[in-house]
N, C-alpha and C positions, 0 to 999 in steps of 0.2 A: 373733188372740187377742181374746176377748170379755170384757167386764166390764159391769156396770150402774152408771150414775151417777144421782143424783137429777135431777129435771127441770131443764133449763137455760133461762134467759131469753135469747133471741137478739135483738139489735138490728141491723136492716138499715140501714147508712149509706152504701152504695156502689152499684155497678152492678146493674141488673136487666134481665132479658129474659124473654120468654114463648115457649112452644113448644106446638104441638098435634101429637098422634100419632094414627095411625089405629087401631092394635090396641087399646090402652087409651087412650081420649081423655084427654089431659093438657094442662095449662097450667103451664109451668115458669117459676119465678122464681129466678134465680141471683144471688148477691150476694157481694161481698168486704166484710167488715164488722168493726166492733168487737164485742167480746163481753163481757158481764158475767154473773155468776152470782148467783142469788137463793137464799139459804138453803142454800148448798152449801159443804162444807169445801174445795172447790177454788177458792173465790173468789180467794184470793191468787195462785193460779197462772194461771187462765184469764182473769182480769181484765186481764192484761198484753198482750192481743192488740192488734195495731196495724193501721192502714189503710195499705196500700202506697201510696207516693207515685209517681204515674205520670210518666214523662218528658214534658216539654213538647212534644217532637217527635212524640209518639204520638197518633194520631187515635183517639178513643174512639167506639165504635159499639155499637149494640144489635143483637142477632142474631135473625133470624126463621127458624124451621125449619118446613117444610111437608112433610107426609107424605101420600101417597096410594097406592092400589094400583098396583103396577107402575110407579111413578114414582120416579126417582132423587131423592136428597136435594138440595134446592136451598137455598142460603144467601143471604138477602137482607141488605143492610147499610143502615142509615140513621144519619146523624150524630147525636150527642148533644152537649149543651152542656157546657162545662168551666167550673168555678168554682174558682179558686185551686189548680189542679193536681188537683182531684177531679172525676170525671165523674158525672153523674146522668142516667140514661136512664129515661124514663117507661114504665110497664107497658103493653103493647099486647095486645089480644085477637087471637088467630090463628084462622083458619078453614081448613077443608080445601080443597085444590085440587079443582076440579071435574074429573071424568074423563069425557071425551066418550063418549057411547053407553051410559052406565050410569045406572041410576036412582039418584036421591039416596038415600043411606043415612039411616036414621032417626037423628036426632041423639041422641048419648049424653051422659050427664052427664060433664062434664070432671073429670079428676083432676089437681089442682094439685101439681106437684113443686116444693117450696121447698128449694133447695140453697144453702148458704152456704159460701163458701171463706174460710178464716181464715189469718192469718199471725201466729205468736206473736211477742211483742215482742223476744225475744232474737235473732231472725233479722233481720239488717240489710236495708235496701232494695236488695238486689242485683238488677240488671236481669234476670238469668236466673230468679231466684225469682219476680219480679213477672210476667215473661212466662209462666211455668208456671202461676201463679195465674190469670191471665186465660184461658189455654187450658183449665184445669180448669173454668172457668165453662161451657164448652161440653161438655167430656168427661164430667163427672159425671152430668148429666141423661141424656145419651145412654146411658151405662152402665146407669143405673137403668131406662131404657126397655127395653133389651135383656134385662136381668135379669128384669124383670116379665113380659116376653113368655114367658120360660121357665117361669113358674109355671103355665101352662095345662095342662102335662102332669103333673097332680097324682098320677096313679097310680104314676109312675115314681120320684118322689122320696120317700124314707122318713125322712130325717133333718132336714128343714126344720121350722121352727116352724109348726105347722098353722094358727095364727091369721093368719099373714101370707100364707098361700096365696091367699086371696081379697082382693087389693088393691083390687078394684072396690068393696068395701063401704065404703071411705073416701072422703072428699071431697078430702083433701090428704095429702101425705106430706112430712115434714120430714127433712132430712139435712144435717149439717155435716161439712166436712173441714178439719182443722187441720194446717198445716205448721209443724213445730217443729224443735228440735235434740235431740241425744242427752240433754243435761242435763234438758230438760223432760220428755221421755218416760220417762226414768229415774225421775224423781220420781213420775210417775203410776204406774209399775210398783210402786214402793215403797209408795205410799199405798193402791193398790187391789188389788194382787196379791201383796204381800209379797215381791217379787222385786227385788233391788237391781241392776238392769242395764238397759241400753237395749235396746229392740227396734225393729225397722223399722216396725211398724204395730200399732196397738191399735184395737179396735172396742168402743165403749161404748154399749150399747143404752139407749134411753129408752122403749122400748115397754112399756106396762103394759096387758095385755089386759083386766084387770078393770074398767078405767075406762069401757070401751065408748064411746070418743070417736070422732067423725067424722074426727078428725085422727090419722094414724099417725105418731108421733114415732119414726122409724126409729132415730135415734141419731147418734153422733159417730164419725168415723174420724180417728185421729191418726197422722200419718206423720212420722217423723224424716227430715228432708231430708239430714242429715249421713250417716246410715246408708244412706239411699237412694243418695246420691252414691257412697259406697264400693262398694255392691253393683253399681251401674250400671257402674262402672269394671271390676270383677271379671268381670262378665257380658257386657261388650262392647256395651252400648247406652247411650242417653242418659239423663240424669237424668229427663226427662219420661217416657221409656219405663218406667223403674223405678217412678216415682210412680204411673203409671197401673196397673201390675201390683199394687202395694200397695193402691191404692184399690179395685180389683176384689176383691181378697182380703178387705179389710175390709168391703166392701158385702155380699158373700156371707155373712160371719159375721153381720152384722146381719139378714140375711134368714133365718137359722136354720141355715145350713150349718155344720158343725163337724167338721173333719178329725181332731180328737183323740178323737172318740167311739169309732170303730172303723175297721177296714180298709175296710169298705164305705163309711162316711161319708167317709173320706179320698179314696177313688176317685171318689165322686160329686162332691165339691167340686173335685177336680182336673179332672174332666171339664168341670164347669160353668165353671171359670176359663178353660180352653182354648176353650170355646165362646164366651164373652163376648169374649175378646181377638181371636179369629178373626173374629167377627161385626163387631166394631168396626174391624178392620183395624189393630190395634195390635201392635207388636213385643213378643215375649216368650213364654215357655212357661207362665207362671203361677208364683206363688210356691211352691206345693207342689212342682211339678216342679223348679224351680230349686234348692230346698233339698235335694231328693232327689239331684240331680246333684252338689251340693256335698258331701254325705255320702259319695257314691261316689267322690269325688276328682276329679270333672270340673271343679269350680269351687271355688276356695279359700273357706273360710268366713271371714266378717269376724272380725278379731282383737278380743279383748276390750280395751276401752279402759283404759289406765293413766294417764289424765289428759293424755296428749299428743295434741293434735289432729292430724289427718291433713294433710299438705302439700296445699295447694290448697283446704282446707275452711274457712279462716278467715272467709269471707263468711257462714258460717252462725252466727257467734258475735258477741256484743257485746264490744268491747274493755273490759278492766278498768282500763286506764290511758290517760291522754291523751298522755303523753310516755314515750319510751324513750331513755335516755341510754346510749350504747354506746362502750366503749373500743375501740381498734384493735389495737395490738401485743399479742399473747398472748391476745386475745379474739376480735375479729372476724377477725383475720388468723391463719392457721394457722402452723405452724412454718416454712413456706416463704415467709411474709410475703405470702400471697395470700388473697383472699376466695373461699371455696368457693361453688360454685353453689347448694348448699343454703342457706347463710347469705344469699346474695344474694336468693334467691327468698323466703325468710322475711321479710327486711326489706321487700321489695317488697309482699308480701301485707299485712304489718302496716301499712305506709304507706297502701296502697289502702283499708284498712278504717278509717282515721281516726286511727291512732296517729302522732304526730309523732316521727319518729326523729331524734335529735340526736347528732352525733358529739362525744365528749368524750375528747380524746387529748393525749398529749405531743407529737404531731407538729405540723408546720406545716399551715396550711390547704391550700397547694398539694399537699403530699404526700397528704393525705386525698382531695383532688379527683382526683389521678392514680390512686390505687388504686380508688376507687369508679367512676371512669370505665371501668375495665377490665371491670366487670360491669354497665355501663349504668345506674348509680345516681347519676351526677353530672349537674349541670345544674339548671336551674330546676324541672324536674319530678322531680328525683331526691332523694337524701338530703342531698347537700352541694353547695354551689356558692358563688360569691362573693356570692350574694344570699340565702343561707339562714343561719339561726342556727347557732352551734357554739361549742364550748369547745376551744381549742387551746393548745399549748405549756404544758401542765399548768395551765390556767386563767389563764395570764398574759395571754392575748388572748381576749376574749369578744366574739362578734358576735351581735347581736340581729336585730330585724325588718329585712327587706330586706338582711341581711348587714352592717349598719352596726356599726362598733366601738362597744361600750358600756363596755369596760373594758380597761385596759392597765396592766401593772406591770413595771418594769424592775429588773434585778439591780443591787445596789450596785456603783458603779464600782470601789471599792477591792478588793472581792471578785473582780471580773472581772480586774483587773490581776494580782492574786496568782495566780489560776488560770492565766492565760496564761503567766506566767513559770514556774510549776511545770511546765506542759506542755513548754516548751522545755528546761528544765533536766533533766527526767527522760525526755525523748523519748517522752512519752505523748500520743497524739493527743487533741485537744480540739476541739469544735465550739461556736461561739457562735451562738445563735439570735437573729436580729434581724428580727422580723416574718416576712417571706416569704423571707428570705435565710439562708444558712448560711455562716459565716466560720471560717477556720482559719489556722494559722501555718505548716504544712508539709504536704507530701503524704505520704500513708500509705495502705496497703491498707484499713485499717479505715475511714478517712475516705471512700475511694471506695465501700466497701460500703454506707455510710449512704445513698448515692445510688442505687447499682445494685440493692441488695437491699431497702432500706427506703423507697426512692422519695422521700427528702427532696431538696430542691433541691441541685444540685451545689455543693459547697463552694468558695468563693472564697478563694484563698490570699493572705493579707495579708503585706506585707513586714516588718512589725514589730508589737510590742505596741501602740505608740502609734498606728500606722496603723489597726490593728484597732479600737481604742477610738474613733477619730475617724469610723469608717465608719457608725455609727448606734447607737441604743439597743439594749442587749442584754437580752433577757428571761431567758435561762437559758444555762448552759454545760453541755456533756455530755462527760465523759471516756469514752474507749473503751479497754477493756483486756480481759484474760481474766476469767472469773468468779472465779478464785482471786485474781487481782491486785486486783480490786475489793473482795472480801470481806476479803483479808488486809492490804492497805495503804491503798488509796485511801479507802475508807469510814471507817476509824478516823481517818485523818489529817484529812479534811475535815469530819467531824462535829465534831471539836474545834476546828479552825481557823475554822469559820464560826459558832460559838456566838454567839447574840444578833444576828447580822448576816444569816444566810441559813439555809437548810435543805437537807439532802441527801435525795433520794428515788431509788427504783429502779423502773423499769418492766421492765427486762431484767437478768438476772444479770451480764452482761458490760458493763453501762453504768451510770455514776453521774452523776446530774444534781444540779446546784446551782441552787437557785431562791430567790427572795426569801422571807424568813421569813414564816410565817403565811399563805401562799397554797397552794392545792391545786385540783385539779379540782372537789372538793366546793364550795369557795367560788365557783368560776366557775359551777357549775351553779345554786347558790343565787341568784347575781346574775341569771342568765338567767330563772329562775322568777319572781323579783320583777319583772323586766322585762315578762314576759308576764302577770303577775297570777295565777299558778296556785300551788297548794300542793304540798308534797312527797307528799301523799296520792295525787296523780295520776301519780306517777312510778315507773317501773321502771328499774333500772340494772343493767348487766352489765359486769363487769371482772375483772381477774386480779391486778394488781400492787399494791404498797404505795401507789402514787400514786392508786389507786382507792378506798382505804379510806373516806375522808370522803364520797365520792359514794355509795358503797354504803350507808353508815350513814344518809345523808340520805334516800334513796329509801324509798317505802312498801314496795317489794319490792326488796331488794338481792341480786343473784346473783353469786357468785364461781365462776369455772370451776375445774374440778378440777386444772388445771395451774397454778393461781395460788399465790401465796405463802401460807404458813400464817397470817400475820397477817391477810391479807385474808379468807381463808376463815373465820377465827374471828369476824369481825364480820358475815358475810353471813347473810341469812335462809335462803338455799338455796345448796347447792353443786351446780353443774351439770356437764354433760359437758365434756370438754376442748376446747380450740380446734382440735385435730385430729380431733375427733368432731362437728364442726358444733355446738359448744356454744351459739352464739347462736341458731341455728335451733331447737334442742331447747328452749331456754328460752322462745322466743316461742310455739311450738306447745303448750308445756306450761303456761305461766303467764300469758301476756299477754291471753288471751281466755277 
């Protein structure tokens, strides 16, 4: 798809290399660069391009290409110097290889191909993207060379721009290729084509024939890496394959091919796409043929975006938040008290893209570690460990840098004693949480379920109330009953009995927790943010229960899952999918990037 932009000022700040070709003598300079716009309404968009940071383990080289008659392509390598992770290669003049037994050809004027590879700022420094950008430094000038070779058969082509037929009239040709995400290309479509949707590729011509310049400003090719990745998956080839196909399509548009003009024009451009890809030895049938196959049902068409990013695509987006605080029961855990594969993968992706995922739960730290270990998200390189920050036991235990305790608050001893006696007298099981231990006064199936189903530490049975009180500080107590029993008797009784001394909260309908007055997950999260020196503007939080209300209110974006309590959903910015519908994953792919 073609459009015209005002002239663009390009600044070369990275790699360069030169090439000479035999059919059309050329000298090619290719760069990865920063870009700014002069006197252009796109200044605020395209000025955000960034320079890819290369891995320190990668050797930077400049590439020499030599072409001669009946001589295969030879690539020579020479080292270039590195400065602070950026490589600079000096421009080198290339000569033709001598061919034995043939007279020296008359030297022709060299045509310089100036190709610039750009990466938009919203795309992170993903290794795959950086590798593709470096490969395109070689691929784009090669494609231009083959495409220009096809111009010699001028009688056959009827739909190309006639001014570009004779490339030999120019001293140099400039072309830029920009890799971006769907959001960026969508904005370009809105501004320049009045179409509010993302496309896979845009071609924006800079050529102005009336100026009669010795420089052919061929234009800009913009490729959405996100859409390219989706199409690559659907069509069964690599991301590099798809970007090459899109680049070829965009290049032909800039050279005057336009498949939208007529059936003849479409057939001509499709044939030229196939010729270029075959000549270059690249995989794919060409974009026109691929789109035709999709319409015929051979390949599924890309789905229209509804704001939810595709799983596996977060590397193409910049995080909107520095921290994600996530509840466990009823949120990260489904109704079977397990972490789904989709939720685990979403957390893994978010973490790998720079978001610090912090667990904020009513559970103990050992329980959280056990559950996340099941999906390979525990340990020093995971989401939770004994060395990572976290908010546990409803914010009564908060761990900061290196997993060190920064806050602890215990339940009033008199409240504990009253709750223990009530448990014995009414035969209602109760669990006392004491840091990493669970204590109780008698065996009960619901007590066992807390360990077998919810993965809390196995409860230790104490011989008496006094023995339990002597066993250690208690942060909270948890009554286990039916949902009806909690709502009908336990909650009304303990709400009144603890007035001014403690608070009652619920994470699950069949559980009632008594915690110190004035504490919550929200207060624990606030302490942790102060500890790290970050603000709530950098926080996204996901929860479901009443114990998540303050945390959700505190966050810049608070999300309550649809299975959550009505009070929690009332204060949330967004109501997400349920915990049995991978609500955490849906929230991450929809809102975190």
